[in-house]
C-alpha positions in Angstrom: 20.3 42.9 60.5 17.4 40.6 61.4 15.3 42.2 58.6 18.1 41.5 56.1 18.4 37.9 57.2 14.7 37.4 57.0 14.7 39.0 53.5 17.5 36.7 52.4 15.7 33.6 53.7 12.5 34.7 52.0 14.5 35.2 48.8 15.9 31.7 49.0 12.5 30.2 49.6 11.1 32.1 46.6 14.0 30.8 44.5 13.4 27.3 45.6 9.7 27.5 44.8 10.5 28.9 41.4 13.0 26.1 40.8 10.4 23.5 41.9 7.8 25.1 39.6 10.2 25.1 36.7 11.1 21.5 37.3 7.4 20.5 37.6 6.7 22.3 34.4 9.5 20.6 32.6 8.4 17.2 33.8 4.8 17.9 32.9 5.7 19.0 29.4 7.9 15.9 28.9 5.1 13.5 30.2 2.4 15.3 28.2 4.4 15.3 24.9 5.4 11.7 25.4 1.9 10.5 26.0 0.6 12.4 22.9 3.5 11.5 20.7 2.4 10.0 17.4 3.3 6.3 17.1 4.3 6.8 13.4 7.3 9.1 13.8 9.9 6.4 13.4 11.6 7.6 16.7 10.0 5.1 19.0 12.0 3.0 21.5 14.0 0.2 20.1 11.5 -2.5 21.3 10.9 -3.5 17.7 8.5 -6.3 16.8 10.4 -9.6 16.2 10.8 -11.1 12.8 9.2 -13.4 12.1 6.1 -12.4 14.1 5.1 -14.9 16.8 1.5 -14.6 15.6 2.0 -16.2 12.2 -0.1 -19.3 11.6 1.0 -20.3 8.1 -1.7 -21.2 5.6 -4.6 -18.8 5.3 -6.9 -21.7 4.1 -8.2 -19.6 1.2 -11.6 -20.8 0.1 -13.9 -19.0 -2.3 -16.7 -21.5 -2.2 -17.4 -22.5 1.5 -17.3 -20.1 4.5 -17.3 -23.0 7.0 -20.9 -22.5 8.1 -20.9 -18.7 8.0 -24.2 -17.2 6.9 -22.4 -14.8 4.5 -19.5 -15.7 2.4 -17.5 -13.6 1.7 -18.3 -11.8 4.9 -20.2 -8.5 4.6 -18.3 -5.2 5.0 -20.0 -4.8 8.4 -18.8 -8.3 9.5 -15.3 -7.5 8.4 -15.4 -4.3 10.4 -16.4 -6.2 13.5 -13.6 -8.6 13.0 -11.0 -5.8 12.9 -11.8 -3.5 15.7 -8.1 -2.9 16.3 -8.1 -0.6 13.2 -8.5 3.2 13.4 -10.6 5.3 11.0 -9.6 4.8 7.4 -8.2 1.3 8.0 -5.0 2.5 9.8 -3.3 0.0 12.2 -0.6 1.6 14.3 0.8 -1.7 15.4 0.6 -3.8 18.5 0.9 -2.2 21.9 3.7 -4.6 23.0 6.3 -3.7 20.3 7.1 -1.1 17.6 6.7 -2.2 14.0 9.8 -1.7 11.9 8.1 -0.1 9.0 4.8 1.5 7.8 3.2 -0.1 4.8 0.6 1.3 2.4 -1.4 -1.2 0.4 -3.0 0.3 -2.8 -5.8 -1.6 -4.5 -7.1 -0.3 -7.9 -10.8 -1.1 -8.0 -14.2 -0.9 -9.8 -17.3 -3.0 -9.4 -15.6 -5.9 -7.7 -17.6 -6.0 -4.4 -17.2 -9.7 -3.8 -13.5 -9.7 -4.6 -12.9 -6.7 -2.3 -14.6 -8.4 0.6 -12.5 -11.6 0.1 -9.4 -9.5 -0.1 -10.1 -7.5 3.1 -11.1 -10.6 5.0 -7.8 -12.4 4.3 -5.4 -9.5 3.9 -6.3 -7.7 7.1 -5.8 -10.9 9.1 -2.4 -11.4 7.4 -1.2 -7.9 8.1 -2.3 -8.1 11.8 -0.5 -11.3 12.4 2.6 -9.9 10.7 2.4 -7.1 13.2 2.7 -4.6 10.4 1.8 -0.9 10.8 -0.3 -0.4 7.7 -3.1 1.4 5.9 -5.2 0.1 2.9 -6.2 2.5 0.2 -8.9 1.4 -2.3 -8.6 3.5 -5.4 -12.0 3.3 -7.1 -12.6 4.6 -10.7 -15.7 6.7 -11.2 -17.5 7.2 -14.5 -18.0 5.0 -17.5 -14.6 5.3 -19.2 -12.5 2.2 -19.7 -10.7 1.0 -16.5 -7.3 2.7 -16.2 -5.3 0.9 -13.5 -2.1 3.0 -13.8 -3.9 6.3 -13.3 -5.7 4.9 -10.2 -2.4 3.6 -8.6 -0.5 6.9 -9.4 -3.4 8.9 -7.8 -3.5 6.7 -4.7 0.3 7.0 -4.3 0.1 10.8 -4.4 -2.6 10.7 -1.8 -0.5 8.5 0.5 2.6 10.7 0.1 0.9 14.1 0.3 -2.3 13.8 2.3 -1.8 11.1 4.9 0.1 12.1 8.0 2.2 9.0 7.9 5.9 8.4 7.2 5.3 5.5 4.8 8.3 3.3 4.2 6.9 0.8 1.7 4.1 0.7 -0.9 2.4 -2.3 -2.3 0.2 -2.2 -5.4 -2.2 -5.0 -5.1 -4.8 -6.5 -7.5 -8.1 -6.9 -5.8 -8.4 -10.6 -6.9 -5.0 -11.8 -5.8 -5.2 -13.4 -2.4 -2.2 -14.6 -0.4 -2.4 -18.2 0.7 0.1 -18.0 3.6 0.8 -15.3 6.2 4.5 -16.1 6.0 4.6 -14.3 2.7 5.7 -10.9 4.1 4.5 -7.5 3.0 7.8 -5.7 3.4 10.3 -4.0 1.2 13.9 -5.0 0.8 16.0 -1.9 0.6 17.2 0.4 -2.2 18.4 -2.1 -4.8 15.4 -4.5 -5.0 11.6 -4.3 -5.5 9.3 -7.1 -4.4 7.0 -9.2 -6.6 5.0 -11.5 -4.3 2.4 -13.0 -6.7 4.6 -14.8 -9.2 3.1 -18.1 -8.2 -0.6 -18.1 -9.0 -3.1 -21.0 -8.8 -4.3 -19.9 -12.2 -0.9 -20.9 -13.7 -0.5 -24.0 -11.5 1.8 -22.0 -9.2 4.5 -21.7 -11.9 6.1 -18.4 -12.9 5.2 -18.3 -16.5 2.9 -17.2 -19.2 4.2 -13.7 -19.8 3.8 -12.5 -16.2 6.3 -9.7 -15.3 5.4 -7.7 -12.1 1.6 -8.0 -12.1 -0.6 -8.9 -9.2 1.3 -7.8 -6.0 4.3 -5.4 -6.4 6.0 -3.6 -3.5 8.7 -0.9 -3.4 10.1 2.1 -1.6 8.3 5.4 -2.4 11.7 6.7 -3.7 11.9 3.8 -6.1 8.4 4.5 -7.4 9.1 8.2 -7.8 12.4 7.5 -9.6 10.7 5.7 -12.5 7.9 8.3 -12.6 5.3 5.8 -11.4 3.0 3.8 -13.7 2.2 4.8 -17.2 -1.1 6.7 -17.5 -1.7 5.6 -21.1 -2.8 1.9 -20.8 -6.6 1.6 -20.6 -8.3 -1.8 -20.5 -6.5 -5.0 -19.7 -2.8 -5.5 -20.2 0.4 -3.6 -20.7 0.9 -1.4 -17.7 2.7 -4.2 -15.7 5.1 -4.9 -18.6 5.8 -1.2 -18.9 6.5 -0.9 -15.2 8.8 -3.9 -15.3 10.9 -2.1 -18.0 11.0 1.1 -16.0 12.1 -0.8 -12.8 14.8 -3.0 -14.4 16.1 -1.0 -17.2 15.7 2.6 -16.0 15.8 2.1 -12.2 18.4 -0.7 -12.4 16.4 -2.6 -9.7 16.4 -6.3 -9.2 13.0 -8.1 -8.9 12.9 -10.1 -5.7 10.5 -13.1 -5.8 10.4 -15.2 -2.6 11.2 -18.8 -3.3 9.7 -20.7 -0.4 7.1 -23.3 -1.3 4.4 -21.5 0.7 4.8 -18.2 -1.3 1.6 -18.7 -3.3 -1.4 -16.7 -4.3 -5.0 -17.6 -5.3 -7.1 -15.7 -7.8 -10.7 -15.1 -7.1 -12.6 -16.7 -10.0 -14.4 -14.2 -12.3 -15.2 -13.4 -15.9 -13.5 -10.6 -17.7 -15.2 -7.2 -16.9 -17.0 -5.5 -19.8 -15.4 -2.2 -18.7 -11.9 -3.7 -18.7 -11.5 -5.3 -22.2 -8.3 -6.3 -23.8 -6.6 -3.3 -25.4 -5.4 -3.8 -28.9 -2.5 -1.4 -28.7 -0.7 -2.4 -25.6 2.2 -4.2 -27.3 2.8 -1.4 -29.8 2.6 1.1 -27.0 5.1 -0.9 -24.9 7.8 -0.6 -27.6 7.9 3.1 -27.0 8.1 3.0 -23.2 11.5 4.6 -23.0 10.5 7.6 -25.1 7.3 8.1 -23.1 8.6 7.5 -19.6 10.0 11.0 -18.9 6.6 12.5 -19.6 4.2 9.7 -18.8 3.5 9.0 -15.2 3.4 10.8 -11.9 4.5 14.1 -13.5 1.7 14.0 -16.1 -1.2 12.8 -14.0 -4.5 14.7 -14.6 -6.9 12.7 -12.4 -9.4 14.2 -9.9 -10.1 12.8 -6.5 -13.8 13.4 -6.2 -14.2 12.3 -2.6 -12.4 10.4 0.2 -14.3 8.1 2.5 -12.6 6.7 5.6 -14.2 3.3 6.2 -13.4 1.3 9.3 -11.2 -1.1 7.3 -9.8 1.0 4.5 -9.7 4.5 2.9 -11.7 4.7 -0.3 -10.7 7.2 -3.0 -13.3 8.0 -5.7 -11.3 9.0 -8.7 -12.2 10.5 -12.1 -9.5 9.3 -14.5 -8.4 11.3 -17.6 -9.3 9.9 -21.0 -6.1 9.5 -23.1 -5.9 9.5 -26.9 -3.5 6.7 -27.5 -2.8 7.7 -31.1 -1.0 10.8 -29.9 1.6 8.5 -28.2 1.8 5.7 -30.8 3.0 7.8 -33.8 4.0 5.5 -36.6 2.6 2.0 -36.7 4.7 -0.6 -34.9 4.8 -4.4 -35.2 2.4 -6.2 -32.7 5.2 -7.8 -30.7 6.6 -7.4 -27.2 9.9 -8.1 -25.6 9.5 -8.8 -21.9 13.2 -9.5 -21.3 
């Protein structure tokens, strides 16, 4: 009888120990997983960052001539790195430690041989995105080789990289000319839902801050990844300067049925870094004729027909650089019969 009671007591103690070990294991697993949980899952606590951000200062005081006593102007890449130590490898910023950003934004910059412009852009844009408390990554899509610059292919390639290779749940993508600099951090890099795309740079100093002169959606254009995919991305056909933005405008408004949102506050302004036209980015003499056939081309000209090659990927402290070999396109295959040299931008 005494033996049985002792055995029963021992059994109870063992069960208690097992229960405690199980509880400890459960708690340890929960704490371990919580501490190692990626901040980009979209399932964070609802302590979202406030809108507008309390860090905004207004004017960015864009100046391309005088760095205010700095030795180097624009700053060197190393100086920009040192000013943005909050960034992770590849230019990823997970957001502030005090709140959870409401979205993850990818900025795609098509690029070739614009060192000074890129340094100006990174200097101003990284400060803006930090003060907006935006979780973000900047992708610089650099064209390799000697072929004529093809902006559409570079942006399509970078978009595919963001969607397929980055371990991020990207909510919004901005396609950003390297020479278009925001003059105020209250111009927000954020998307506006399923029915609108965002055109931020409709007021440029080059045009006396008026929306004019044939501009459609060029400069800085943002949208949801699903919106970009729906219109099959940018055309791959336009090489040289001009045409791809008008083509995208038609895809977005006529095919996608999206409205173009352009912020109307007086401070929504952009400055363009002064430069001469690049020798490798000449005016194309077929853009207007090609545009007239955008609707026929669109189903087979874009993301689904892209034939570029990403030669290498370099994760710099402030951005991810894609080195891209574009595909030479024989435009005559797409033009067919000669068309009048006119364009209807709607």
